[in-house]
Structures are given as C-alpha cells and as structure tokens.
C-alpha positions in Angstrom: 17.6 15.0 -4.3 18.2 16.7 -7.6 16.3 16.4 -10.9 18.4 13.5 -12.1 17.7 11.5 -9.0 14.0 12.2 -9.2 13.9 11.1 -12.8 15.8 7.9 -11.9 13.3 7.2 -9.2 10.4 7.9 -11.5 11.8 5.5 -14.1 12.3 2.8 -11.5 8.7 3.2 -10.5 7.5 2.8 -14.1 9.7 -0.3 -14.5 7.4 -2.0 -12.0 4.8 -2.2 -14.7 7.2 -3.6 -17.3 8.7 -6.2 -15.0 5.4 -7.8 -14.1 3.3 -7.2 -17.1 -0.3 -8.4 -16.9 0.8 -11.4 -19.0 3.1 -12.6 -16.2 1.7 -15.9 -14.9 -0.5 -15.5 -11.8 0.3 -17.7 -8.8 -1.6 -18.5 -5.7 -0.7 -15.7 -3.2 -1.1 -15.7 0.5 -1.7 -12.0 1.3 -0.3 -12.4 4.8 3.0 -13.6 3.3 3.1 -10.5 1.1 2.5 -8.2 4.1 5.3 -10.0 6.0 7.8 -9.8 3.1 7.0 -6.1 2.6 7.7 -5.5 6.3 11.0 -7.4 6.0 12.0 -4.7 3.5 10.8 -1.6 5.3 10.1 -2.7 8.9 13.5 -1.9 10.3 13.4 1.6 8.9 9.9 2.1 10.4 11.1 0.9 13.8 14.2 3.1 13.7 12.0 6.1 13.2 10.0 5.2 16.4 7.0 3.9 14.5 5.1 1.1 16.2 3.8 -1.6 13.8 0.8 -3.7 14.8 -0.1 -6.7 12.7 -3.6 -8.0 12.9 -3.4 -10.8 10.3 -6.2 -13.3 10.0 -4.6 -16.8 9.8 -5.5 -19.3 7.0 -6.7 -16.6 4.5 -7.9 -18.0 1.2 -5.3 -17.5 -1.6 -5.7 -14.9 -4.3 -4.4 -15.2 -7.8 -1.7 -12.7 -8.5 1.9 -11.5 -8.7 3.5 -11.3 -5.3 6.2 -8.8 -6.4 3.5 -6.4 -7.6 1.5 -6.8 -4.4 4.6 -6.2 -2.3 5.0 -2.9 -4.2 1.5 -1.9 -3.1 2.2 -2.6 0.6 5.6 -0.9 0.4 3.9 2.2 -1.0 1.2 2.2 1.6 3.6 1.7 4.4 5.9 4.4 3.1 3.0 6.8 2.9 2.0 5.9 6.4 5.6 6.5 7.6 5.6 9.9 6.0 2.2 10.8 7.5 3.1 9.9 11.1 6.5 11.6 10.8 4.7 14.8 9.7 2.9 15.0 13.1 4.1 17.9 15.2 4.4 15.9 18.3 6.9 13.1 18.4 4.4 11.1 20.5 3.0 7.8 19.5 3.4 6.9 15.8 1.5 3.9 14.8 0.9 1.8 11.7 -1.6 -1.1 11.7 -1.8 -3.7 9.0 -4.9 -6.0 9.0 -6.0 -8.8 6.9 -9.4 -10.6 6.9 -11.9 -12.4 4.8 -14.6 -10.2 3.2 -17.3 -10.0 0.7 -20.5 -11.9 0.7 -19.7 -15.6 1.0 -16.1 -14.8 1.8 -15.3 -14.1 -1.8 -12.7 -11.5 -1.0 -9.6 -11.0 1.0 -9.4 -7.5 2.6 -6.2 -5.8 3.7 -6.0 -2.5 5.5 -3.0 -0.2 6.3 -4.0 2.4 8.8 -1.8 5.2 10.3 -2.4 7.8 13.0 -0.7 10.5 11.0 -1.6 13.9 9.8 -4.5 12.7 7.6 -5.5 13.8 4.1 -7.6 16.9 3.4 -10.9 16.1 1.7 -10.0 18.1 -1.4 -7.0 15.8 -1.9 -8.8 12.5 -1.3 -10.5 12.5 -4.8 -7.1 12.8 -6.5 -4.9 10.5 -4.4 -4.7 7.9 -7.1 -4.1 10.3 -10.0 -0.6 9.9 -11.6 1.8 12.6 -10.5 -0.6 14.0 -7.9 1.3 14.7 -4.7 0.9 16.8 -1.7 4.6 16.4 -0.9 7.4 18.6 -2.1 9.3 17.8 -5.3 12.2 16.4 -3.2 9.9 14.0 -1.3 7.6 12.4 -3.9 6.9 11.7 -7.5 3.1 11.3 -7.1 3.4 7.9 -8.7 3.3 5.5 -5.7 -0.5 5.5 -5.2 -1.4 5.6 -8.9 0.9 2.5 -9.5 -0.7 0.8 -6.5 -4.1 1.6 -7.9 -3.2 0.1 -11.3 -1.7 -3.0 -9.7 -4.8 -3.6 -7.6 -7.0 -3.1 -10.6 -4.8 -5.6 -12.5 -5.7 -8.1 -9.7 -9.4 -7.4 -10.3 -9.5 -5.7 -6.9 -10.4 -2.3 -5.4 -8.5 0.1 -3.3 -10.0 3.0 -1.4 -8.9 5.6 1.2 -10.7 7.2 4.1 -9.0 9.9 6.2 -9.6 12.5 8.8 -7.2 15.4 9.1 -5.3 15.2 12.3 -6.5 11.7 13.0 -5.0 9.4 10.4 -5.7 7.6 7.2 -6.9 4.1 6.3 -6.2 2.4 3.0 -8.4 -0.7 2.2 -7.6 -3.2 -0.5 -10.2 -5.8 -1.5 -9.0 -8.7 -3.7 -11.0 -11.6 -5.1 -10.1 -15.0 -3.8 -8.8 -17.7 -6.2 -11.4 -19.8 -7.9 -11.1 -23.3 -6.5 -9.5 -25.6 -9.1 -11.8 -28.0 -10.9 
C-alpha cells in the first residue's frame, strides 16, 4: 500500500472517534454479542488463513453501558493483531486465537474479556509502548500504530482497563475489564 492508502486508513481509524463521540448515548451491551458480531466480520478471514478460533464465552453475562460499535472496533483490532502474530510464526503449524468472557471484580462488578493468541509474542521493551499512538513494530505497509491506541481510548471511555501480557515465542494475551451497568432504580 502506498502513502495515500495508508493516510486513508489512518483517517478512517480516526473517524471512529468522531462517529461515536463520548456524548453518544450508551446502551446496555452484552459483551458476548459484541464478540460474536466482531467475529462475523473477521472470522471467515481468520479461518481462511488456517487460524483456529475458540470461544469460551460465559453465558448470561451482566450488561455493561457502552457503545457497541466502538467495542466491536476494540475486538476487531485485537483479533487482527492476533491474526498477524500467529501468521508471523515460522512454522505453519497450529495457529490459535481464544476469546473468553467471564464475570470479574469483587462482587462481580466487572465483565472481563480476553483475546489470546499463540503467536510470536511481544518483546518486553515493546510492551510498555503498545498503546502509544503511532507506535508499531510492523512495517509501514502493515500498520499505522493506531489500532491499539484507539482500543485503549475506547476502553477508557467505557471506564474500563485494558492490559497486555506476552511471552516471546509463546503468545500474547489482551485482557479488558469493563464495569457492569448500575442496576436501574
């Protein structure tokens, strides 16, 4: 992709912020549905690349307040990163992505979602910068360095946390923690 294509991609990434500004009304969101709708968009591509997707979704999760479109962007980013990481492995052996959801926090005050891959992993010196805008370990053709910083901003907009743990050669785990909706009344 040339410079113009990369700029167009960057602009479309930045539009995500504009489309769902923080003032957009929050709705009750089932995180499992967000995961499933994200996989509808990227799942076929993952399977075509020989990547096995495992879903370990806890049923009847409490709802969170949020914007489903924004949260889908987060999962699409994490799944695309996982895809790239497993495709970078030298062996074409087993390439796996696992998406989990569960209740978390003391008194079940959070919903936790994890996206884990068995890809190349992230070196420790890169981990601290993963969520910095424009920081990327990919070539200019492959990445803008905006996906994770946008994901981080979206999760923060939802009063949540996102973190990453990784071992080089073993894989990477992204964990999102989002507060559950306050019960009405």
